[in-house]
Short mmCIF file of the C-alpha atoms (twelve columns), coordinates in Angstrom:
data_MODEL
# 
_entry.id   MODEL 
# 
loop_
_atom_site.group_PDB 
_atom_site.id 
_atom_site.type_symbol 
_atom_site.label_atom_id 
_atom_site.label_alt_id 
_atom_site.label_comp_id 
_atom_site.label_asym_id 
_atom_site.label_seq_id 
_atom_site.Cartn_x 
_atom_site.Cartn_y 
_atom_site.Cartn_z 
_atom_site.pdbx_PDB_model_num 
ATOM 1   C CA . THR A 1   -36.961 -202.545 -39.017 1 
ATOM 2   C CA . LEU A 2   -38.028 -206.165 -39.378 1 
ATOM 3   C CA . LYS A 3   -38.666 -205.736 -43.111 1 
ATOM 4   C CA . ILE A 4   -35.117 -204.446 -43.501 1 
ATOM 5   C CA . ALA A 5   -33.674 -207.295 -41.422 1 
ATOM 6   C CA . LEU A 6   -35.592 -209.988 -43.316 1 
ATOM 7   C CA . SER A 7   -34.715 -208.436 -46.655 1 
ATOM 8   C CA . LEU A 8   -31.021 -208.496 -45.745 1 
ATOM 9   C CA . ALA A 9   -31.292 -212.024 -44.340 1 
ATOM 10  C CA . SER A 10  -32.753 -213.260 -47.618 1 
ATOM 11  C CA . ASN A 11  -29.269 -212.743 -49.122 1 
ATOM 12  C CA . LEU A 12  -27.598 -215.023 -46.599 1 
ATOM 13  C CA . GLY A 13  -26.607 -218.640 -47.076 1 
ATOM 14  C CA . ASP A 14  -23.669 -220.907 -46.332 1 
ATOM 15  C CA . PRO A 15  -20.595 -218.630 -46.177 1 
ATOM 16  C CA . SER A 16  -18.106 -221.372 -47.084 1 
ATOM 17  C CA . GLY A 17  -16.926 -220.617 -50.599 1 
ATOM 18  C CA . ASP A 18  -19.277 -217.653 -51.119 1 
ATOM 19  C CA . VAL A 19  -17.655 -214.280 -50.496 1 
ATOM 20  C CA . SER A 20  -20.937 -212.418 -51.123 1 
ATOM 21  C CA . VAL A 21  -22.541 -214.078 -48.074 1 
ATOM 22  C CA . THR A 22  -19.601 -213.126 -45.862 1 
ATOM 23  C CA . HIS A 23  -19.699 -209.570 -47.201 1 
ATOM 24  C CA . THR A 24  -23.472 -209.348 -46.598 1 
ATOM 25  C CA . ALA A 25  -23.118 -210.649 -43.024 1 
ATOM 26  C CA . GLU A 26  -20.311 -208.193 -42.264 1 
ATOM 27  C CA . GLY A 27  -22.408 -205.356 -43.631 1 
ATOM 28  C CA . MET A 28  -25.387 -206.383 -41.504 1 
ATOM 29  C CA . VAL A 29  -23.414 -205.842 -38.289 1 
ATOM 30  C CA . SER A 30  -21.429 -202.753 -39.275 1 
ATOM 31  C CA . LYS A 31  -22.216 -199.453 -37.579 1 
ATOM 32  C CA . SER A 32  -22.038 -197.527 -40.872 1 
ATOM 33  C CA . GLU A 33  -24.592 -199.841 -42.513 1 
ATOM 34  C CA . ALA A 34  -26.837 -199.548 -39.454 1 
ATOM 35  C CA . ASN A 35  -26.663 -195.768 -39.698 1 
ATOM 36  C CA . SER A 36  -27.652 -195.762 -43.378 1 
ATOM 37  C CA . LEU A 37  -30.446 -198.309 -42.848 1 
ATOM 38  C CA . ARG A 38  -31.749 -196.325 -39.891 1 
ATOM 39  C CA . GLN A 39  -32.501 -193.498 -42.334 1 
ATOM 40  C CA . LEU A 40  -34.953 -195.793 -44.168 1 
ATOM 41  C CA . ILE A 41  -37.145 -196.267 -41.094 1 
ATOM 42  C CA . ASN A 42  -40.143 -193.967 -41.031 1 
ATOM 43  C CA . ASP A 43  -43.065 -194.341 -38.619 1 
ATOM 44  C CA . SER A 44  -45.449 -192.478 -40.937 1 
ATOM 45  C CA . GLN A 45  -45.126 -194.699 -44.022 1 
ATOM 46  C CA . SER A 46  -44.428 -198.297 -44.938 1 
ATOM 47  C CA . PHE A 47  -41.169 -199.597 -46.287 1 
ATOM 48  C CA . PRO A 48  -40.462 -199.303 -50.054 1 
ATOM 49  C CA . SER A 49  -41.896 -202.221 -52.000 1 
ATOM 50  C CA . ASP A 50  -38.697 -202.808 -53.983 1 
ATOM 51  C CA . LEU A 51  -37.224 -204.803 -51.079 1 
ATOM 52  C CA . ARG A 52  -38.351 -208.403 -51.213 1 
ATOM 53  C CA . VAL A 53  -39.323 -209.788 -47.836 1 
ATOM 54  C CA . PRO A 54  -39.724 -213.564 -47.591 1 
ATOM 55  C CA . HIS A 55  -43.188 -214.737 -46.668 1 
ATOM 56  C CA . SER A 56  -44.544 -218.121 -45.681 1 
ATOM 57  C CA . PRO A 57  -48.221 -218.910 -45.401 1 
ATOM 58  C CA . LEU A 58  -49.533 -219.736 -41.923 1 
ATOM 59  C CA . GLU A 59  -50.567 -223.254 -42.903 1 
ATOM 60  C CA . SER A 60  -46.966 -224.286 -43.695 1 
ATOM 61  C CA . GLY A 61  -45.692 -224.149 -40.115 1 
ATOM 62  C CA . THR A 62  -42.602 -226.171 -39.341 1 
ATOM 63  C CA . ALA A 63  -42.280 -228.977 -36.823 1 
ATOM 64  C CA . ALA A 64  -39.658 -227.655 -34.435 1 
ATOM 65  C CA . SER A 65  -39.084 -227.635 -30.720 1 
ATOM 66  C CA . GLN A 66  -36.717 -225.810 -28.424 1 
ATOM 67  C CA . VAL A 67  -35.584 -226.172 -24.856 1 
ATOM 68  C CA . LEU A 68  -33.857 -223.195 -23.267 1 
ATOM 69  C CA . VAL A 69  -32.539 -223.674 -19.729 1 
ATOM 70  C CA . MET A 70  -30.627 -221.441 -17.325 1 
ATOM 71  C CA . GLY A 71  -28.989 -223.070 -14.328 1 
ATOM 72  C CA . PRO A 72  -28.212 -221.599 -10.913 1 
ATOM 73  C CA . ASP A 73  -24.658 -220.868 -12.115 1 
ATOM 74  C CA . ASP A 74  -26.051 -218.537 -14.849 1 
ATOM 75  C CA . PHE A 75  -25.007 -220.886 -17.651 1 
ATOM 76  C CA . ILE A 76  -27.620 -220.930 -20.391 1 
ATOM 77  C CA . VAL A 77  -28.120 -223.796 -22.823 1 
ATOM 78  C CA . ALA A 78  -30.353 -223.751 -25.877 1 
ATOM 79  C CA . VAL A 79  -31.212 -226.966 -27.705 1 
ATOM 80  C CA . VAL A 80  -33.149 -226.730 -30.951 1 
ATOM 81  C CA . SER A 81  -34.580 -229.601 -32.924 1 
ATOM 82  C CA . SER A 82  -36.366 -229.291 -36.231 1 
ATOM 83  C CA . LEU A 83  -37.980 -231.920 -38.391 1 
ATOM 84  C CA . ASN A 84  -38.976 -229.080 -40.746 1 
ATOM 85  C CA . ARG A 85  -42.437 -230.570 -41.234 1 
ATOM 86  C CA . PRO A 86  -44.529 -233.146 -39.391 1 
ATOM 87  C CA . PHE A 87  -42.657 -236.482 -39.384 1 
ATOM 88  C CA . GLY A 88  -39.660 -234.817 -41.071 1 
ATOM 89  C CA . SER A 89  -38.417 -236.679 -44.105 1 
ATOM 90  C CA . GLY A 90  -40.567 -239.693 -43.260 1 
ATOM 91  C CA . ILE A 91  -37.432 -241.772 -42.681 1 
ATOM 92  C CA . ILE A 92  -36.963 -243.443 -39.302 1 
ATOM 93  C CA . THR A 93  -33.586 -244.840 -38.239 1 
ATOM 94  C CA . PRO A 94  -33.368 -248.370 -36.761 1 
ATOM 95  C CA . SER A 95  -33.087 -246.729 -33.315 1 
ATOM 96  C CA . GLY A 96  -36.412 -244.925 -33.863 1 
ATOM 97  C CA . ILE A 97  -35.153 -241.408 -34.602 1 
ATOM 98  C CA . LEU A 98  -37.044 -239.391 -37.207 1 
ATOM 99  C CA . LEU A 99  -34.745 -237.714 -39.736 1 
ATOM 100 C CA . ASN A 100 -35.503 -234.102 -40.616 1 
ATOM 101 C CA . SER A 101 -36.369 -232.667 -44.010 1 
ATOM 102 C CA . GLN A 102 -33.807 -229.874 -43.794 1 
ATOM 103 C CA . MET A 103 -33.506 -229.973 -47.577 1 
ATOM 104 C CA . LEU A 104 -36.635 -227.807 -47.629 1 
ATOM 105 C CA . ASP A 105 -34.603 -224.928 -46.148 1 
ATOM 106 C CA . PHE A 106 -32.692 -224.594 -49.423 1 
ATOM 107 C CA . SER A 107 -34.126 -222.423 -52.199 1 
ATOM 108 C CA . TRP A 108 -35.752 -224.536 -54.892 1 
ATOM 109 C CA . GLN A 109 -37.194 -223.390 -58.187 1 
ATOM 110 C CA . ASN A 110 -41.016 -223.435 -57.746 1 
ATOM 111 C CA . LYS A 111 -40.694 -225.412 -54.503 1 
ATOM 112 C CA . THR A 112 -39.181 -222.992 -52.021 1 
ATOM 113 C CA . MET A 113 -41.019 -223.308 -48.694 1 
ATOM 114 C CA . ASN A 114 -41.753 -219.601 -48.467 1 
ATOM 115 C CA . HIS A 115 -42.916 -219.486 -52.120 1 
ATOM 116 C CA . SER A 116 -40.457 -216.706 -52.893 1 
ATOM 117 C CA . ILE A 117 -38.060 -216.616 -55.774 1 
ATOM 118 C CA . PRO A 118 -35.035 -218.846 -55.132 1 
ATOM 119 C CA . ARG A 119 -31.981 -217.041 -53.760 1 
ATOM 120 C CA . LEU A 120 -28.668 -217.928 -55.416 1 
ATOM 121 C CA . GLN A 121 -26.893 -217.830 -52.040 1 
ATOM 122 C CA . ASN A 122 -29.185 -220.567 -50.736 1 
ATOM 123 C CA . LEU A 123 -29.420 -222.939 -53.713 1 
ATOM 124 C CA . LEU A 124 -28.735 -226.612 -53.118 1 
ATOM 125 C CA . GLN A 125 -25.101 -227.626 -53.708 1 
ATOM 126 C CA . PRO A 126 -22.933 -230.488 -52.423 1 
ATOM 127 C CA . TRP A 127 -21.616 -229.929 -48.866 1 
ATOM 128 C CA . LYS A 128 -23.607 -226.728 -48.496 1 
ATOM 129 C CA . ARG A 129 -25.599 -225.877 -45.351 1 
ATOM 130 C CA . PRO A 130 -29.089 -224.375 -45.847 1 
ATOM 131 C CA . ARG A 131 -30.142 -221.078 -44.328 1 
ATOM 132 C CA . SER A 132 -32.281 -221.661 -41.262 1 
ATOM 133 C CA . PHE A 133 -34.659 -219.528 -39.231 1 
ATOM 134 C CA . LEU A 134 -34.220 -221.433 -35.970 1 
ATOM 135 C CA . LEU A 135 -33.331 -218.617 -33.604 1 
ATOM 136 C CA . PRO A 136 -32.617 -219.620 -30.027 1 
ATOM 137 C CA . THR A 137 -31.917 -216.263 -28.408 1 
ATOM 138 C CA . ILE A 138 -30.126 -215.493 -25.162 1 
ATOM 139 C CA . VAL A 139 -30.219 -211.933 -23.814 1 
ATOM 140 C CA . ARG A 140 -27.856 -210.926 -21.053 1 
ATOM 141 C CA . PRO A 141 -26.684 -207.664 -19.482 1 
ATOM 142 C CA . SER A 142 -24.251 -205.648 -21.580 1 
ATOM 143 C CA . GLU A 143 -21.854 -205.182 -18.669 1 
ATOM 144 C CA . GLY A 144 -20.973 -207.491 -15.810 1 
ATOM 145 C CA . MET A 145 -22.555 -210.777 -14.891 1 
ATOM 146 C CA . CYS A 146 -25.405 -209.431 -12.735 1 
ATOM 147 C CA . GLY A 147 -28.785 -208.508 -14.075 1 
ATOM 148 C CA . THR A 148 -31.752 -210.000 -15.829 1 
ATOM 149 C CA . TYR A 149 -31.207 -212.819 -18.279 1 
ATOM 150 C CA . LEU A 150 -33.732 -213.990 -20.823 1 
ATOM 151 C CA . CYS A 151 -33.954 -217.062 -23.065 1 
ATOM 152 C CA . LEU A 152 -36.295 -216.969 -26.052 1 
ATOM 153 C CA . GLY A 153 -37.135 -219.245 -28.913 1 
ATOM 154 C CA . ALA A 154 -39.641 -219.238 -31.746 1 
ATOM 155 C CA . ASN A 155 -40.608 -221.956 -34.199 1 
ATOM 156 C CA . ASN A 156 -42.390 -220.060 -36.920 1 
ATOM 157 C CA . GLY A 157 -39.940 -220.055 -39.829 1 
ATOM 158 C CA . ASP A 158 -39.340 -216.606 -41.255 1 
ATOM 159 C CA . ARG A 159 -41.723 -215.153 -38.679 1 
ATOM 160 C CA . ALA A 160 -39.493 -216.259 -35.797 1 
ATOM 161 C CA . LEU A 161 -37.556 -213.007 -35.788 1 
ATOM 162 C CA . SER A 162 -40.664 -210.851 -35.414 1 
ATOM 163 C CA . SER A 163 -41.966 -213.178 -32.679 1 
ATOM 164 C CA . ILE A 164 -38.751 -212.851 -30.680 1 
ATOM 165 C CA . VAL A 165 -38.630 -209.083 -31.155 1 
ATOM 166 C CA . GLN A 166 -42.230 -208.732 -29.956 1 
ATOM 167 C CA . VAL A 167 -41.515 -210.696 -26.776 1 
# 
């Protein structure tokens, strides 16, 4: 299931001005697409190798932090900060704030952080937002306001999704 999700996510990028990204995102949440993808899941064999799943080596962990808080009124707030690597871009503002190196989240020829082939939907362009794997996650009951709530976060790049699913 995670291989399918990551394979689909590799085709995402900034939806502004790119209809293919919007179409991909709509397909990812459609019930008909879920039904067809469900047929690909088989507990007795691995997923077909023709789907490309992004991979990042363990030593290239990102420098990110998250704070997830739920108050007594059941409001939940998630704050995520990412420098994208230790000391971010290496630039410090006059007020002492480190600027991130979010540019690394774009696909770059021979320099993509996850060493995969660059994805057209995530190539660097003016005014474009990079795809990000920061995933603050809030789980709440499907009906009503009572029940167990859960706040999760993971800082491990493209492995964040599998970390959250395991928890």
